[in-house]
DOZA-460512 format. One record per residue: x, y, z of N, C-alpha, C in turn; residue number from 1. Coordinates in Angstrom, 3 decimals. Atoms other than C-alpha are relative to their C-alpha. Layout:
% DOZA-460512
NODE;X;Y;Z;X;Y;Z;X;Y;Z;NUM $
...
% end
This chain:
% DOZA-460512
NODE;-1.475;0.202;0.109;8.811;-25.767;-0.860;-0.067;-0.771;1.579;1 $
NODE;0.656;0.514;-1.335;7.239;-27.697;2.899;-0.702;-0.566;-0.446;2 $
NODE;0.868;1.272;0.668;5.106;-29.542;0.931;1.338;-0.562;-0.409;3 $
NODE;-1.662;1.078;0.335;8.418;-30.774;-0.978;0.762;-0.843;1.049;4 $
NODE;-1.380;0.561;-1.866;10.301;-31.496;2.613;-0.366;-1.314;0.520;5 $
NODE;0.317;0.538;-1.663;8.067;-33.518;4.371;-0.274;-1.202;-1.906;6 $
NODE;-0.280;1.042;1.108;7.127;-35.311;-0.163;1.667;-0.852;0.268;7 $
NODE;-1.562;1.239;0.187;11.441;-36.505;-0.237;-0.280;-0.540;1.726;8 $
NODE;0.097;0.773;-0.934;11.047;-37.333;3.587;-0.875;-1.439;0.323;9 $
NODE;0.810;1.491;0.008;8.244;-39.927;3.184;0.325;-0.714;-0.713;10 $
NODE;-1.130;0.357;0.552;10.014;-41.089;0.086;1.348;-0.726;0.539;11 $
NODE;-1.482;0.789;-0.844;13.057;-42.037;2.060;0.229;-0.959;1.274;12 $
NODE;0.023;1.602;-1.045;11.903;-43.856;5.023;-0.869;-0.500;-0.359;13 $
NODE;0.270;0.891;0.996;9.976;-45.527;2.241;0.848;-1.074;-0.328;14 $
NODE;-0.765;0.756;0.656;12.398;-46.554;0.803;1.835;-0.860;0.118;15 $
NODE;-0.750;-0.079;-0.775;15.709;-48.335;1.549;1.138;0.529;-0.906;16 $
NODE;-0.438;-0.368;0.405;19.042;-47.170;0.366;0.182;-0.723;-1.562;17 $
NODE;-0.071;0.824;0.909;19.494;-49.905;-2.356;-1.419;0.457;-1.204;18 $
NODE;0.861;-0.144;0.185;16.222;-48.550;-3.362;-0.280;1.947;-0.487;19 $
NODE;-0.134;-0.956;-0.293;17.341;-44.931;-3.585;-0.160;1.009;-1.273;20 $
NODE;-0.377;-0.949;0.832;18.243;-44.081;-7.175;-1.952;-0.455;-0.416;21 $
NODE;1.734;-0.044;-0.178;13.577;-45.481;-7.745;-0.156;1.043;0.583;22 $
NODE;0.226;-1.377;-1.002;13.402;-43.001;-4.575;-0.037;1.622;-1.464;23 $
NODE;0.408;-0.804;0.764;14.712;-40.522;-6.853;-0.935;0.934;-1.268;24 $
NODE;0.366;0.107;1.312;13.477;-40.600;-9.989;-1.822;-0.168;0.208;25 $
NODE;1.195;0.290;-0.415;10.124;-40.827;-8.216;-0.341;1.340;0.701;26 $
NODE;-0.296;-1.534;-0.730;10.980;-37.662;-6.209;-0.253;1.135;-1.610;27 $
NODE;-0.271;-0.825;1.469;11.836;-35.714;-9.737;-1.697;0.119;-0.519;28 $
NODE;1.667;-0.786;0.768;8.260;-36.385;-11.198;-1.046;0.243;0.458;29 $
NODE;1.453;-0.476;-1.036;5.819;-35.852;-8.110;0.705;0.935;0.254;30 $
NODE;-0.263;-2.084;-0.304;8.645;-32.147;-7.707;-0.962;1.023;-1.654;31 $
NODE;0.489;-1.039;1.159;7.851;-31.163;-11.780;-1.294;0.776;0.045;32 $
NODE;1.644;-0.349;-0.055;3.961;-30.951;-11.867;-0.443;1.555;1.278;33 $
NODE;0.005;-0.650;-0.930;4.590;-28.890;-8.342;0.753;1.512;-0.517;34 $
NODE;-0.649;-1.033;0.920;7.489;-26.461;-9.745;-0.938;0.888;-1.380;35 $
NODE;0.372;-0.589;1.236;4.616;-25.867;-12.957;-0.511;1.648;1.060;36 $
NODE;1.199;-0.957;-0.274;2.335;-23.815;-10.634;1.095;1.110;1.669;37 $
NODE;-1.337;-1.451;-1.032;5.517;-22.299;-7.821;-0.137;1.084;-0.386;38 $
NODE;-1.361;-1.271;0.397;5.534;-18.709;-8.075;1.363;0.545;0.045;39 $
NODE;-1.659;-0.324;0.388;8.406;-17.340;-9.133;0.821;-1.306;-1.373;40 $
NODE;-0.474;0.463;0.874;8.946;-20.731;-11.515;-0.298;0.920;-1.067;41 $
NODE;-0.854;-0.681;1.245;8.833;-18.314;-14.358;-1.328;-0.675;-1.053;42 $
NODE;1.359;0.517;0.969;5.435;-21.057;-15.896;-1.284;0.713;-0.147;43 $
NODE;1.290;-0.657;0.611;2.260;-19.889;-17.553;-0.507;-0.701;-0.441;44 $
NODE;0.670;0.727;0.809;0.002;-21.480;-18.575;-0.762;0.902;-1.070;45 $
NODE;0.465;-0.806;1.508;-0.586;-21.419;-22.016;-1.409;1.422;-0.217;46 $
NODE;1.091;-0.532;-0.358;-3.201;-18.883;-23.416;-0.962;-1.073;-0.445;47 $
NODE;1.376;0.717;0.541;-6.530;-20.165;-24.439;-0.039;0.363;-1.824;48 $
NODE;0.461;-0.398;1.059;-8.484;-19.980;-27.499;-0.522;1.413;-0.167;49 $
NODE;0.492;-1.594;-0.484;-10.319;-16.698;-26.443;0.880;1.155;-0.252;50 $
NODE;-0.413;-0.291;-0.250;-7.695;-15.454;-25.351;0.633;0.493;-1.891;51 $
NODE;-1.166;-0.610;1.472;-5.759;-15.319;-28.646;-0.279;1.006;-0.994;52 $
NODE;0.505;-0.759;0.145;-8.012;-14.807;-29.950;-0.708;2.224;0.169;53 $
NODE;-0.094;-1.475;-0.708;-9.161;-11.400;-28.115;1.312;1.036;0.295;54 $
NODE;-1.006;0.041;1.190;-5.696;-10.649;-28.919;-0.541;1.014;-1.019;55 $
NODE;-0.361;0.724;1.512;-5.724;-10.853;-32.142;-1.046;1.415;-0.975;56 $
NODE;0.742;-1.117;0.761;-8.835;-8.435;-32.448;-0.051;1.372;0.120;57 $
NODE;0.113;-1.030;-0.902;-8.617;-6.152;-30.127;1.270;1.155;0.025;58 $
NODE;-1.499;-1.106;-0.915;-5.398;-4.977;-28.557;1.233;-0.159;-2.075;59 $
NODE;-0.593;-0.559;1.163;-3.524;-6.012;-32.272;-0.084;1.505;-0.716;60 $
NODE;0.793;-1.027;0.339;-5.430;-2.967;-33.263;1.272;1.298;-0.605;61 $
NODE;-0.901;-2.081;-0.053;-3.044;0.027;-32.033;1.163;-1.182;0.342;62 $
NODE;-1.073;0.846;-0.367;0.026;-3.041;-30.932;0.768;-0.351;-1.236;63 $
NODE;-1.006;0.425;1.243;1.006;-4.364;-33.909;1.081;1.034;-0.661;64 $
NODE;-0.951;-0.927;0.435;2.610;-1.207;-35.473;1.301;-0.286;1.271;65 $
NODE;-1.447;-0.465;-1.071;5.391;-0.925;-32.139;0.558;-0.924;0.072;66 $
NODE;-0.635;1.262;-1.421;7.429;-3.585;-31.806;1.339;0.571;0.217;67 $
NODE;-1.338;-0.453;-0.408;10.922;-2.913;-30.919;0.987;-0.495;0.550;68 $
NODE;-0.756;0.662;-0.743;13.563;-5.127;-29.674;0.595;0.967;1.661;69 $
NODE;-1.177;0.028;-1.530;14.762;-2.219;-26.970;-1.191;0.430;0.329;70 $
NODE;1.307;-0.093;-1.243;11.365;-2.170;-25.818;0.096;-1.039;1.757;71 $
NODE;0.453;0.911;-1.533;11.021;-3.467;-21.870;-0.847;-0.406;0.164;72 $
NODE;0.933;0.793;-0.576;8.752;-5.302;-20.207;0.045;-0.037;1.739;73 $
NODE;-0.480;0.613;-1.018;9.989;-5.073;-16.716;-1.134;0.345;1.354;74 $
NODE;0.889;-0.137;-0.304;7.181;-3.797;-15.548;-1.116;-1.215;0.782;75 $
NODE;0.489;1.181;-0.809;5.402;-7.114;-15.133;-1.786;0.158;-0.798;76 $
NODE;0.700;0.153;0.465;1.238;-8.039;-16.296;-0.431;1.303;0.920;77 $
NODE;0.312;-0.540;-0.829;0.524;-6.340;-13.213;-0.929;1.729;0.119;78 $
NODE;-0.999;-1.195;0.497;1.774;-3.125;-14.434;-1.694;0.377;-1.410;79 $
NODE;0.726;-0.445;1.315;-0.727;-3.175;-17.573;-1.710;-0.586;0.657;80 $
NODE;1.643;0.416;-0.828;-4.271;-4.738;-15.502;-0.839;1.699;-0.673;81 $
NODE;0.983;-2.041;0.376;-5.870;-0.558;-15.760;-0.474;-0.058;-1.841;82 $
NODE;0.253;-0.520;1.466;-5.154;-0.349;-19.573;-0.790;-0.948;-0.525;83 $
NODE;0.886;1.338;1.227;-6.452;-4.331;-20.941;-1.154;0.376;0.796;84 $
NODE;1.224;0.394;-0.750;-9.076;-3.896;-18.309;-1.144;1.451;-0.569;85 $
NODE;0.718;-0.705;1.212;-10.196;-0.463;-20.221;-0.538;-0.519;-0.650;86 $
NODE;-0.084;0.184;1.442;-10.226;-2.255;-23.571;-1.100;-1.367;0.273;87 $
NODE;0.539;1.313;-0.566;-11.534;-5.513;-22.061;-0.879;-0.377;0.555;88 $
NODE;0.979;0.217;-0.616;-13.462;-5.334;-19.610;0.788;-0.415;1.419;89 $
NODE;-0.833;1.075;-0.807;-12.892;-6.665;-16.122;0.482;-1.603;-0.201;90 $
NODE;0.026;1.242;0.472;-11.307;-10.542;-16.490;1.134;-0.020;1.029;91 $
NODE;-0.681;1.587;-0.759;-9.103;-12.932;-14.653;1.705;0.262;0.233;92 $
NODE;-1.567;-0.212;0.363;-5.392;-12.941;-13.604;0.870;-0.718;-1.231;93 $
NODE;-0.810;1.630;0.758;-4.578;-15.808;-16.075;0.456;1.367;-1.328;94 $
NODE;-0.038;-0.892;1.456;-6.106;-13.790;-19.104;0.968;0.975;-0.163;95 $
NODE;-1.072;-1.049;-0.482;-4.134;-10.596;-17.702;1.292;-0.808;-0.944;96 $
NODE;-0.468;-0.129;0.576;-1.354;-12.663;-17.924;0.638;-0.126;-1.149;97 $
NODE;0.406;0.425;1.906;-1.383;-14.397;-21.240;0.509;1.342;-0.906;98 $
NODE;-0.524;-1.439;0.865;-2.108;-11.150;-22.635;1.187;1.087;-0.496;99 $
NODE;-0.844;-0.601;0.499;0.492;-9.587;-21.580;1.552;-0.660;-0.466;100 $
NODE;-0.849;0.994;0.466;3.062;-12.510;-22.631;-0.357;0.398;-1.572;101 $
NODE;-0.292;-0.377;1.454;1.711;-11.866;-25.931;0.509;1.546;-1.419;102 $
NODE;-0.789;-1.169;0.869;2.154;-8.369;-26.690;1.683;-0.232;0.352;103 $
NODE;-1.646;-0.049;0.480;5.992;-8.612;-25.085;0.368;-0.995;-1.356;104 $
NODE;-0.097;0.448;0.975;6.172;-11.229;-27.917;0.349;0.501;-0.782;105 $
NODE;0.235;-0.607;1.130;4.619;-9.086;-30.772;1.335;0.985;0.396;106 $
NODE;-0.359;-1.401;-0.750;6.611;-5.819;-29.130;1.819;-0.524;-0.175;107 $
NODE;-1.315;-0.061;0.077;10.083;-7.256;-28.890;0.835;-1.525;-1.421;108 $
NODE;0.133;0.697;1.515;9.831;-9.912;-32.286;-0.286;0.233;-1.178;109 $
NODE;0.663;-0.473;1.592;7.796;-7.918;-34.890;-0.588;-0.988;-0.354;110 $
NODE;0.383;1.228;-0.105;6.156;-11.288;-34.345;-1.631;-0.436;0.526;111 $
NODE;0.837;-0.161;-0.579;2.542;-13.085;-34.211;0.431;-1.184;1.290;112 $
NODE;-0.424;1.247;-0.406;2.613;-15.024;-31.446;-0.638;-1.331;-0.529;113 $
NODE;0.480;1.235;0.939;2.950;-18.817;-32.159;-1.596;-1.084;0.094;114 $
NODE;1.240;0.330;-0.005;-0.374;-20.182;-32.816;-0.066;-1.408;-0.642;115 $
NODE;-0.551;1.344;0.684;-0.759;-23.874;-33.706;-1.998;0.167;-1.119;116 $
NODE;1.386;0.295;0.749;-3.793;-24.052;-36.798;-0.866;-0.982;0.247;117 $
NODE;0.463;1.279;0.108;-6.827;-25.927;-36.703;0.778;-1.914;-0.020;118 $
NODE;-0.146;1.306;1.124;-5.178;-28.470;-39.389;-0.004;0.366;-0.598;119 $
NODE;-0.704;-0.749;1.309;-3.506;-28.315;-42.826;-1.148;0.406;-0.475;120 $
NODE;1.238;-1.177;0.618;-4.803;-25.494;-44.748;0.112;-0.655;-1.408;121 $
NODE;0.068;0.997;1.489;-6.183;-28.229;-47.495;-1.409;-0.042;0.540;122 $
NODE;1.294;0.443;0.754;-10.079;-28.932;-48.853;-0.697;1.338;1.282;123 $
NODE;0.518;-0.011;-0.838;-12.407;-27.407;-45.932;0.287;0.148;1.212;124 $
NODE;0.127;0.073;-1.176;-12.730;-25.983;-42.983;-1.897;0.299;0.693;125 $
NODE;1.394;-0.441;-0.398;-16.722;-25.844;-41.507;-0.336;1.406;1.085;126 $
NODE;0.678;-0.689;-1.617;-18.573;-23.602;-39.213;0.515;-0.129;1.359;127 $
NODE;-0.411;0.582;-1.434;-18.051;-25.531;-36.320;1.068;0.302;0.988;128 $
NODE;-1.497;-0.528;-0.961;-14.236;-25.263;-35.626;0.339;0.938;-0.662;129 $
NODE;-0.252;-1.157;-0.095;-14.032;-21.838;-36.638;-0.576;1.248;0.137;130 $
NODE;0.061;-1.216;-1.313;-16.205;-20.423;-33.921;0.219;-0.080;0.613;131 $
NODE;-0.842;-0.839;-1.615;-14.036;-20.726;-30.830;0.736;1.245;-0.832;132 $
NODE;-1.294;-0.061;0.200;-11.754;-18.629;-33.139;-0.509;1.343;-0.664;133 $
NODE;0.202;-1.545;0.169;-14.518;-15.215;-33.152;-0.315;0.170;1.305;134 $
NODE;0.504;-1.161;-1.682;-14.907;-12.505;-30.616;-1.519;0.467;-0.633;135 $
NODE;1.380;-0.530;0.829;-18.660;-11.871;-30.824;-0.342;1.438;0.174;136 $
NODE;-0.012;-0.910;0.109;-18.020;-8.886;-29.792;0.701;1.195;-0.847;137 $
NODE;-1.425;-0.488;1.078;-15.302;-7.435;-32.572;-1.412;-0.300;-0.602;138 $
NODE;1.393;0.718;1.805;-17.920;-9.000;-35.276;1.765;0.272;-0.487;139 $
NODE;-1.373;0.302;1.032;-14.095;-10.393;-36.064;-0.223;-1.535;0.248;140 $
NODE;-0.535;1.353;-0.048;-12.352;-13.926;-36.329;1.312;0.801;-0.555;141 $
NODE;-1.051;0.135;0.796;-8.836;-14.038;-36.169;0.404;-1.822;-0.202;142 $
NODE;-0.302;1.586;0.292;-7.699;-17.890;-37.554;1.163;0.392;-0.907;143 $
NODE;-0.788;0.422;0.370;-4.557;-19.076;-37.656;0.005;-0.928;-1.289;144 $
NODE;0.002;0.389;0.930;-3.725;-20.316;-41.168;1.002;-1.207;-0.124;145 $
NODE;-1.461;1.166;-0.068;-0.563;-21.944;-40.829;0.991;-0.191;-0.983;146 $
NODE;-0.014;0.139;1.487;1.128;-23.469;-44.023;-0.960;0.307;-1.049;147 $
NODE;0.352;0.513;1.779;0.308;-22.910;-47.412;0.626;-0.490;-0.885;148 $
NODE;-1.566;0.991;0.815;1.412;-24.984;-50.613;0.129;1.572;-0.758;149 $
NODE;-0.431;-0.737;0.660;3.663;-22.625;-52.208;-0.580;0.247;-1.519;150 $
NODE;0.505;-0.313;1.009;1.900;-20.861;-55.072;-1.271;0.981;0.096;151 $
NODE;1.018;-1.141;-0.218;-0.599;-18.483;-56.406;-1.592;-0.400;1.156;152 $
NODE;1.378;0.840;-1.154;-3.419;-19.403;-53.366;-1.387;0.110;-0.509;153 $
NODE;0.957;-0.671;0.207;-6.859;-18.638;-53.567;-0.907;-0.906;1.607;154 $
NODE;0.121;0.228;-0.458;-8.760;-18.754;-50.183;-1.004;0.662;-0.095;155 $
NODE;1.024;-0.840;-0.090;-12.469;-18.334;-50.493;-0.639;-0.312;1.287;156 $
NODE;1.581;-0.304;-1.304;-14.876;-17.486;-47.255;-1.498;0.229;-0.445;157 $
NODE;1.658;0.020;0.500;-18.763;-18.108;-47.036;-0.785;0.717;1.250;158 $
NODE;0.643;-0.902;-0.799;-20.577;-16.308;-45.515;-1.529;-0.423;0.849;159 $
NODE;1.609;-0.281;-0.172;-24.554;-16.894;-43.528;-0.191;0.857;-0.417;160 $
NODE;0.650;-1.490;0.537;-25.417;-13.420;-44.799;1.454;0.451;-0.382;161 $
NODE;-0.858;-1.364;1.093;-24.213;-10.392;-46.589;0.890;0.561;1.171;162 $
NODE;-1.170;-0.571;-0.695;-20.987;-9.444;-45.009;0.554;1.431;-0.251;163 $
NODE;-0.493;-1.594;-0.345;-19.988;-5.967;-44.375;1.621;-0.017;0.969;164 $
NODE;-1.185;-0.984;-0.596;-16.134;-5.242;-43.887;1.990;-0.270;-0.826;165 $
NODE;-1.495;0.576;1.123;-12.569;-7.071;-44.557;0.610;-0.471;0.795;166 $
NODE;-0.495;1.269;-0.439;-10.534;-9.567;-44.635;1.172;-0.003;-0.532;167 $
NODE;-2.010;-0.371;0.160;-6.629;-9.133;-44.557;0.572;-1.249;0.258;168 $
NODE;-1.101;0.580;0.461;-3.903;-11.682;-44.916;1.165;0.235;0.740;169 $
NODE;-1.894;-0.071;0.111;-0.186;-11.650;-43.241;0.449;-1.004;0.694;170 $
NODE;-0.653;0.957;-0.555;2.117;-13.233;-42.353;0.582;-0.203;1.158;171 $
NODE;-0.532;0.133;-1.728;4.305;-14.408;-39.021;0.492;0.888;0.387;172 $
NODE;-1.189;-1.195;0.561;6.679;-11.256;-40.016;-1.163;1.304;0.976;173 $
NODE;0.813;-0.010;0.508;2.885;-9.945;-39.720;0.105;1.548;-0.570;174 $
NODE;0.125;-0.711;1.378;3.233;-8.699;-43.121;-0.809;-0.015;-0.702;175 $
NODE;0.827;0.042;0.440;0.613;-7.915;-44.986;0.021;-0.358;-2.318;176 $
NODE;0.229;0.524;1.288;-0.104;-10.102;-48.022;-1.045;-0.682;-1.025;177 $
NODE;1.398;0.248;1.262;-4.112;-9.998;-49.135;-0.171;1.545;1.205;178 $
NODE;0.738;-1.296;-0.186;-6.074;-6.875;-48.381;-1.184;-0.173;-0.728;179 $
NODE;1.578;0.074;0.858;-10.236;-7.077;-49.616;-0.853;0.418;0.856;180 $
NODE;1.263;-0.268;-0.290;-13.113;-5.536;-48.736;-1.341;-0.716;0.258;181 $
NODE;0.955;0.767;0.596;-16.780;-7.175;-48.386;-0.808;0.933;0.051;182 $
NODE;0.616;-1.600;0.657;-19.236;-4.753;-49.708;-1.279;-1.233;-0.396;183 $
NODE;1.041;0.179;-0.268;-22.578;-6.876;-48.510;0.051;-2.104;-0.961;184 $
NODE;-0.543;1.109;0.863;-20.627;-10.444;-50.033;-0.340;-1.346;0.822;185 $
NODE;-0.096;1.889;-0.751;-21.642;-14.618;-49.386;0.711;0.033;-0.158;186 $
NODE;-1.568;0.967;0.826;-18.980;-15.719;-50.934;1.579;1.399;0.050;187 $
NODE;-0.633;0.001;0.424;-15.454;-14.306;-50.932;2.093;-0.857;-0.395;188 $
NODE;-0.942;0.985;0.279;-12.342;-15.257;-52.322;1.428;1.365;-0.015;189 $
NODE;-1.365;-0.264;-0.486;-8.796;-14.301;-50.610;1.595;-0.143;-1.467;190 $
NODE;-1.186;1.083;0.605;-5.862;-14.483;-53.271;1.777;0.840;0.295;191 $
NODE;-1.027;0.479;-0.552;-2.442;-14.791;-52.324;1.428;-0.428;-1.066;192 $
NODE;-0.799;0.404;0.315;1.031;-15.313;-53.406;0.967;-0.627;0.636;193 $
NODE;-0.619;0.993;-1.721;2.149;-18.222;-50.874;1.584;-0.448;-0.805;194 $
NODE;-1.173;0.458;-0.433;5.677;-19.316;-49.743;0.136;-1.588;0.720;195 $
NODE;-0.459;1.430;-0.356;6.986;-22.572;-48.798;-0.160;0.139;1.508;196 $
NODE;-1.036;0.268;-1.438;8.649;-21.200;-45.510;-1.552;0.960;0.772;197 $
NODE;0.350;-0.892;-0.865;5.862;-18.472;-44.281;-0.764;-0.967;0.720;198 $
NODE;0.466;1.213;-0.601;3.556;-19.350;-41.791;-1.445;1.791;-0.091;199 $
NODE;0.781;-0.920;0.597;-0.144;-17.291;-42.782;-0.839;0.112;1.318;200 $
NODE;1.483;0.212;-1.547;-3.155;-15.731;-40.370;-1.316;0.896;-0.643;201 $
NODE;0.810;-0.015;1.290;-6.269;-14.875;-41.871;-1.508;1.440;1.605;202 $
NODE;0.499;-0.836;-0.633;-7.525;-11.011;-40.029;-1.987;0.546;-0.569;203 $
NODE;0.981;-0.163;0.249;-11.399;-10.873;-40.445;-1.346;0.509;1.106;204 $
NODE;0.843;-0.623;-1.222;-13.822;-8.482;-39.406;-1.235;-0.389;-1.409;205 $
NODE;1.081;0.279;1.358;-17.774;-9.321;-41.569;-1.089;0.766;1.064;206 $
NODE;1.080;-0.284;-1.124;-20.212;-7.819;-38.797;-0.764;-0.880;0.362;207 $
NODE;1.476;1.126;-0.949;-23.352;-9.663;-37.761;0.377;-0.953;-0.869;208 $
NODE;0.152;1.896;0.891;-22.566;-12.991;-40.783;1.574;0.015;0.719;209 $
NODE;-0.842;1.213;-0.447;-20.940;-15.457;-39.565;0.628;-1.417;-0.648;210 $
NODE;-0.678;0.881;1.360;-18.562;-17.385;-41.701;0.017;-1.165;0.147;211 $
NODE;0.518;1.141;0.148;-19.749;-20.733;-42.480;0.622;-0.431;-0.365;212 $
NODE;-0.062;0.794;-0.090;-17.289;-21.959;-44.203;2.306;0.356;-1.014;213 $
NODE;-0.892;-0.652;0.715;-13.110;-21.002;-45.506;1.126;-1.546;-1.075;214 $
NODE;-0.561;1.506;0.896;-11.920;-23.374;-48.509;1.208;0.645;-0.854;215 $
NODE;-1.166;0.293;0.216;-8.762;-24.224;-49.995;0.558;0.031;-1.651;216 $
NODE;-0.747;0.377;0.959;-7.563;-23.677;-52.795;1.833;-0.014;-1.377;217 $
% end
């Protein structure tokens, strides 16, 4: 706050009464980014793709079924540090706060944390753009698919080698709409009945196999 007072005084000295309105606007613009990072300001950096993937390939295995609007999270992320580090290893403050925010959202709303998909789910998505959505330690992917064209849809998964594991698709309310086993498959077609209003997510465990393409049909 001392910084903000000095900035206000400097602007006041440089501006005449006639320029007061401009001074107020300038001060407001200068204050906004500072407030975003002030302790207690309530602003948190958005979670990175890596943090979103880590949450949905590790944490959600246990916590997805524990949603309840009655749950309280007044203890804050600091109290969750030891629990998070037990499963994810040592990490710095921002991911812990982001993981805690995602856990709180899932438990209180019984829905996925809002995540923007790569782009509209049409045509195909290639290996390079899918790579950031893989958790190499867990041999798993979490990929937001977004909205799909309504009707019977096919999601065709292609791999660089035979894949062992599972492919599951759920909606924003975490309701499973398709679930397939991978048994040394080089390609796997997952079918679902999509609605125009739902948002979909792919949970994929493929072992050492790398996802080389997703085709939407």
